[in-house]
Backbone as ProteinMPNN parsed JSONL, in Angstrom:
{"seq_chain_A": "DSERDLQQEMLEQITLFCEGKRLQLTKFPHPSKNSEQDYLTETNHIEIEGAFIPMLELINRFEKQFQLGTVVSVDFQSSMELRTKRKKLYATIYVQNIQKV", "coords_chain_A": {"N_chain_A": [[11.48, 1.736, 17.923], [10.49, 4.146, 15.667], [10.054, 3.918, 12.904], [9.653, 1.186, 12.511], [7.361, 0.886, 14.062], [5.538, 2.42, 12.553], [5.482, 0.907, 10.181], [4.439, -1.495, 11.212], [1.933, -0.637, 12.149], [0.803, 0.181, 9.725], [0.731, -2.267, 8.352], [-1.044, -3.706, 10.017], [-3.437, -2.168, 9.766], [-3.947, -2.405, 6.994], [-4.22, -5.201, 6.746], [-6.473, -5.742, 8.391], [-8.453, -4.304, 6.976], [-8.364, -5.583, 4.454], [-9.176, -8.214, 5.059], [-11.908, -7.925, 5.571], [-12.859, -7.176, 3.101], [-12.277, -8.982, 1.162], [-9.799, -8.791, -0.12], [-6.378, -9.321, -1.014], [-3.266, -9.018, 0.456], [-0.389, -8.89, -1.292], [2.263, -8.089, -1.564], [4.576, -6.462, 0.545], [7.068, -4.893, 0.894], [10.143, -3.758, 2.554], [10.357, -0.256, 3.206], [11.464, 2.123, 0.713], [14.112, 4.457, 0.911], [15.081, 7.864, 0.73], [17.379, 10.392, 0.995], [17.592, 13.831, 1.042], [19.036, 16.948, 1.102], [17.827, 18.412, 3.954], [15.893, 16.533, 4.435], [14.169, 13.416, 4.818], [12.836, 10.999, 2.809], [10.495, 8.506, 2.806], [9.244, 5.744, 1.194], [6.596, 3.569, 0.92], [5.673, 0.534, -0.621], [2.855, -1.055, -1.518], [1.287, -3.948, -2.423], [-1.755, -5.121, -3.629], [-4.222, -7.61, -4.244], [-7.25, -8.234, -5.923], [-10.706, -7.17, -6.139], [-11.787, -4.254, -7.997], [-13.389, -2.058, -6.856], [-13.285, -2.487, -3.957], [-10.512, -2.046, -3.734], [-10.319, 0.66, -4.39], [-11.697, 1.651, -2.204], [-9.891, 1.014, -0.155], [-7.722, 2.657, -0.882], [-8.94, 5.156, -0.571], [-9.393, 5.029, 2.175], [-6.755, 5.107, 3.089], [-6.128, 7.722, 2.325], [-7.972, 9.302, 3.758], [-8.425, 8.327, 6.425], [-6.431, 6.601, 7.665], [-3.989, 8.013, 8.118], [-1.243, 7.472, 7.839], [0.623, 8.277, 6.114], [1.115, 9.77, 2.849], [-0.737, 9.092, -0.022], [0.861, 8.783, -2.96], [0.887, 7.716, -5.466], [-0.783, 5.321, -7.547], [-0.759, 2.194, -9.067], [-2.427, 0.288, -11.308], [-2.729, -3.034, -12.433], [-3.517, -5.737, -14.589], [-3.551, -9.269, -14.929], [-3.452, -12.391, -16.679], [-4.222, -15.421, -15.291], [-2.663, -18.306, -16.004], [-3.241, -20.992, -15.396], [-5.936, -21.089, -14.51], [-7.203, -19.493, -16.327], [-8.261, -17.027, -15.643], [-8.687, -13.531, -15.102], [-6.691, -11.444, -13.056], [-6.621, -8.716, -10.83], [-4.355, -6.263, -9.825], [-3.152, -3.844, -7.526], [-0.714, -1.477, -6.968], [0.135, 0.441, -4.362], [1.524, 3.464, -3.512], [2.829, 4.877, -0.748], [3.866, 7.688, 0.953], [6.117, 9.185, 3.273], [7.437, 12.132, 4.525], [10.021, 13.587, 6.268], [11.669, 15.985, 8.302], [15.12, 16.013, 8.944]], "CA_chain_A": [[11.859, 2.402, 16.675], [9.266, 4.712, 15.095], [9.861, 3.388, 11.549], [9.073, -0.148, 12.663], [6.003, 1.091, 14.554], [4.739, 2.868, 11.423], [5.326, -0.265, 9.318], [3.543, -2.435, 11.892], [0.596, -0.023, 12.141], [0.328, 0.126, 8.349], [0.417, -3.673, 8.072], [-2.261, -4.061, 10.758], [-4.583, -1.49, 9.159], [-4.189, -3.016, 5.683], [-4.693, -6.574, 6.96], [-7.857, -5.668, 8.876], [-9.322, -3.863, 5.894], [-8.386, -6.609, 3.406], [-9.967, -9.368, 5.506], [-13.326, -7.624, 5.442], [-13.217, -6.834, 1.714], [-11.804, -10.062, 0.277], [-8.591, -8.388, -0.824], [-5.21, -10.051, -0.529], [-1.994, -8.309, 0.461], [0.549, -9.795, -1.967], [3.641, -7.639, -1.327], [4.74, -5.359, 1.486], [8.516, -4.875, 1.174], [10.666, -2.656, 3.37], [10.243, 1.009, 2.465], [12.667, 2.694, 0.111], [14.424, 5.722, 1.575], [15.895, 8.801, -0.022], [17.726, 11.545, 1.814], [18.0, 14.965, 0.23], [19.19, 18.13, 1.938], [17.474, 18.157, 5.35], [14.66, 15.736, 4.457], [14.196, 11.976, 4.563], [11.602, 10.546, 2.177], [10.315, 7.063, 2.943], [8.131, 5.332, 0.338], [6.133, 2.194, 1.081], [5.03, -0.041, -1.801], [1.905, -2.041, -1.024], [0.597, -4.575, -3.545], [-3.008, -5.751, -3.242], [-4.907, -8.324, -5.324], [-8.675, -8.371, -5.653], [-11.665, -6.435, -6.96], [-11.488, -2.834, -8.184], [-14.078, -1.163, -5.915], [-12.646, -2.56, -2.635], [-9.193, -1.412, -3.797], [-10.552, 2.106, -4.298], [-12.066, 1.923, -0.812], [-8.652, 0.985, 0.621], [-6.978, 3.868, -1.213], [-9.668, 6.237, 0.092], [-9.135, 4.886, 3.614], [-5.399, 5.632, 3.293], [-6.124, 9.174, 2.165], [-8.878, 10.006, 4.67], [-8.519, 7.852, 7.801], [-5.266, 5.939, 8.262], [-2.991, 9.001, 8.498], [0.046, 6.79, 7.928], [1.428, 8.776, 5.018], [0.373, 10.347, 1.734], [-0.775, 8.273, -1.236], [1.451, 9.603, -4.017], [0.629, 7.095, -6.757], [-1.367, 3.977, -7.549], [-0.565, 1.553, -10.367], [-3.287, -0.883, -11.474], [-2.33, -3.957, -13.494], [-4.241, -7.011, -14.599], [-2.811, -10.346, -15.587], [-4.216, -13.612, -16.879], [-3.666, -16.593, -14.624], [-2.654, -19.336, -17.043], [-3.837, -22.246, -14.933], [-7.396, -20.996, -14.396], [-7.685, -18.619, -17.401], [-8.995, -15.92, -15.047], [-7.925, -12.297, -14.93], [-6.499, -10.962, -11.694], [-6.311, -7.298, -10.774], [-3.406, -5.881, -8.788], [-2.898, -2.414, -7.338], [0.448, -1.126, -6.162], [-0.14, 1.728, -3.736], [2.759, 4.079, -3.034], [2.527, 5.764, 0.372], [5.113, 8.375, 1.269], [6.297, 10.014, 4.467], [8.581, 13.032, 4.419], [10.31, 14.183, 7.564], [12.89, 16.802, 8.421], [16.127, 15.338, 9.785]], "C_chain_A": [[10.585, 2.856, 15.954], [8.991, 4.213, 13.679], [9.188, 2.03, 11.606], [7.625, -0.053, 13.151], [5.071, 1.507, 13.422], [4.46, 1.708, 10.474], [4.32, -1.241, 9.916], [2.11, -1.919, 11.877], [-0.012, -0.103, 10.745], [-0.096, -1.305, 7.994], [-0.872, -4.099, 8.771], [-3.503, -3.443, 10.127], [-4.956, -2.124, 7.814], [-4.794, -4.401, 5.851], [-6.142, -6.586, 7.429], [-8.82, -5.292, 7.761], [-9.482, -4.966, 4.852], [-9.24, -7.817, 3.802], [-11.452, -9.134, 5.311], [-13.791, -7.391, 4.022], [-12.761, -7.867, 0.693], [-10.688, -9.599, -0.665], [-7.44, -9.183, -0.241], [-3.974, -9.167, -0.649], [-0.953, -9.252, -0.136], [2.005, -9.403, -1.781], [3.62, -6.455, -0.373], [6.216, -5.292, 1.873], [8.904, -3.729, 2.104], [10.579, -1.368, 2.553], [11.569, 1.419, 1.834], [12.855, 4.078, 0.716], [15.32, 6.559, 0.683], [16.128, 10.027, 0.853], [18.212, 12.651, 0.896], [17.94, 16.227, 1.077], [18.83, 17.779, 3.379], [16.242, 17.256, 5.489], [14.926, 14.271, 4.139], [12.834, 11.586, 4.002], [11.575, 9.03, 2.244], [9.081, 6.672, 2.139], [7.838, 3.856, 0.554], [5.409, 1.763, -0.187], [4.143, -1.175, -1.289], [1.189, -2.633, -2.228], [-0.578, -5.38, -3.027], [-3.577, -6.462, -4.46], [-6.366, -8.461, -4.945], [-9.524, -7.567, -6.607], [-11.394, -4.926, -6.916], [-12.105, -1.932, -7.114], [-13.499, -1.271, -4.498], [-11.241, -1.955, -2.61], [-9.329, 0.106, -3.688], [-10.922, 2.499, -2.87], [-10.836, 1.94, 0.087], [-7.829, 2.248, 0.375], [-7.622, 5.077, -0.529], [-9.418, 6.215, 1.599], [-7.747, 5.413, 3.95], [-5.406, 7.156, 3.273], [-6.899, 9.894, 3.264], [-8.759, 9.597, 6.14], [-7.219, 7.342, 8.408], [-4.228, 6.913, 8.791], [-1.612, 8.367, 8.738], [1.001, 7.241, 6.829], [0.512, 9.314, 3.94], [0.424, 9.386, 0.556], [-0.276, 9.162, -2.369], [1.208, 9.019, -5.403], [-0.019, 5.733, -6.539], [-1.205, 3.44, -8.964], [-1.438, 0.298, -10.41], [-2.771, -1.72, -12.631], [-3.202, -5.196, -13.416], [-3.382, -8.032, -15.325], [-3.708, -11.575, -15.672], [-3.502, -14.752, -16.158], [-3.793, -17.763, -15.592], [-3.384, -20.608, -16.637], [-5.366, -22.194, -14.957], [-8.027, -20.165, -15.504], [-8.539, -17.467, -16.866], [-8.072, -14.715, -14.93], [-7.853, -11.953, -13.454], [-6.101, -9.5, -11.764], [-5.413, -7.024, -9.578], [-3.314, -4.365, -8.724], [-1.641, -2.28, -6.489], [0.213, 0.291, -5.672], [1.176, 2.244, -3.158], [2.38, 5.122, -1.982], [3.83, 6.365, 0.86], [5.019, 9.176, 2.563], [7.555, 10.846, 4.261], [8.794, 13.672, 5.784], [11.624, 14.953, 7.526], [13.847, 16.084, 9.361], [17.057, 16.342, 10.423]], "O_chain_A": [[9.707, 2.042, 15.666], [7.832, 4.094, 13.282], [8.264, 1.753, 10.842], [6.766, -0.816, 12.71], [3.946, 1.015, 13.329], [3.331, 1.54, 10.014], [3.451, -1.754, 9.211], [1.178, -2.679, 11.619], [-1.193, -0.414, 10.592], [-1.157, -1.517, 7.406], [-1.702, -4.783, 8.172], [-4.518, -4.123, 9.969], [-6.132, -2.351, 7.531], [-5.768, -4.742, 5.18], [-6.952, -7.359, 6.916], [-9.883, -5.897, 7.621], [-10.595, -5.256, 4.414], [-9.948, -8.377, 2.965], [-12.179, -10.05, 4.927], [-14.992, -7.405, 3.756], [-12.856, -7.637, -0.512], [-10.645, -9.967, -1.839], [-7.515, -9.662, 0.891], [-3.677, -8.636, -1.719], [-0.661, -10.299, 0.444], [2.891, -10.257, -1.828], [2.769, -5.57, -0.466], [6.585, -5.586, 3.01], [8.095, -2.85, 2.401], [10.715, -1.402, 1.33], [12.645, 1.107, 2.345], [11.885, 4.782, 0.999], [16.191, 6.047, -0.02], [15.186, 10.618, 1.381], [19.114, 12.453, 0.082], [16.917, 16.531, 1.691], [19.48, 16.918, 3.972], [15.618, 17.222, 6.549], [15.777, 13.933, 3.317], [11.804, 11.812, 4.637], [12.505, 8.356, 1.801], [7.994, 7.202, 2.371], [8.712, 3.004, 0.392], [4.629, 2.525, -0.758], [4.632, -2.136, -0.697], [0.547, -1.902, -2.982], [-0.441, -6.205, -2.123], [-3.436, -5.98, -5.584], [-6.694, -8.764, -3.798], [-9.127, -7.308, -7.743], [-10.852, -4.399, -5.945], [-11.397, -1.116, -6.524], [-13.24, -0.238, -3.88], [-10.819, -1.413, -1.589], [-8.557, 0.758, -2.985], [-10.511, 3.553, -2.384], [-10.736, 2.773, 0.988], [-7.3, 2.84, 1.316], [-6.922, 5.923, 0.028], [-9.25, 7.264, 2.221], [-7.564, 6.085, 4.966], [-4.767, 7.8, 4.104], [-6.515, 10.994, 3.663], [-8.971, 10.43, 7.021], [-6.937, 7.632, 9.571], [-3.633, 6.651, 9.836], [-0.92, 8.688, 9.704], [2.064, 6.65, 6.641], [-0.71, 9.318, 4.089], [1.497, 8.918, 0.176], [-0.902, 10.168, -2.703], [1.307, 9.729, -6.403], [0.164, 5.088, -5.507], [-1.478, 4.14, -9.939], [-1.221, -0.641, -9.644], [-2.417, -1.187, -13.683], [-3.577, -5.648, -12.334], [-2.597, -7.699, -16.213], [-4.602, -11.771, -14.848], [-2.322, -15.008, -16.394], [-4.9, -18.161, -15.954], [-4.067, -21.225, -17.453], [-6.014, -23.153, -15.378], [-9.252, -20.125, -15.622], [-9.437, -16.986, -17.557], [-6.87, -14.839, -14.698], [-8.81, -12.141, -12.703], [-5.341, -9.092, -12.642], [-5.672, -7.488, -8.468], [-3.389, -3.686, -9.748], [-1.524, -2.892, -5.427], [0.106, 1.225, -6.466], [1.853, 1.542, -2.407], [1.708, 6.111, -2.277], [4.787, 5.645, 1.147], [3.985, 9.758, 2.89], [8.602, 10.328, 3.873], [7.869, 14.226, 6.377], [12.556, 14.6, 6.804], [13.455, 15.609, 10.427], [17.965, 15.96, 11.162]]}, "name": "protein", "num_of_chains": 1, "seq": "DSERDLQQEMLEQITLFCEGKRLQLTKFPHPSKNSEQDYLTETNHIEIEGAFIPMLELINRFEKQFQLGTVVSVDFQSSMELRTKRKKLYATIYVQNIQKV"}
């Protein structure tokens, strides 16, 4: 199944990159799908936790090298971890694939 292959390839690429940059993949749910006219739009939501610059490098890698879809949006959020009183930075990267059905 090509959808599963794309998901697996995306997960492998993200995991390899994150290990080398001390980023953590925190969420990687099934893609959301929307069918309109003759097109199927599949959107992957990838949540990463870590430092800002390595996150930008990952986003750049998606745009320039991975060729696993188009980065359509990125949402950065920070939150205070109550137990340690440290701020954590999260990025949700939205990667979309559009195909004719």
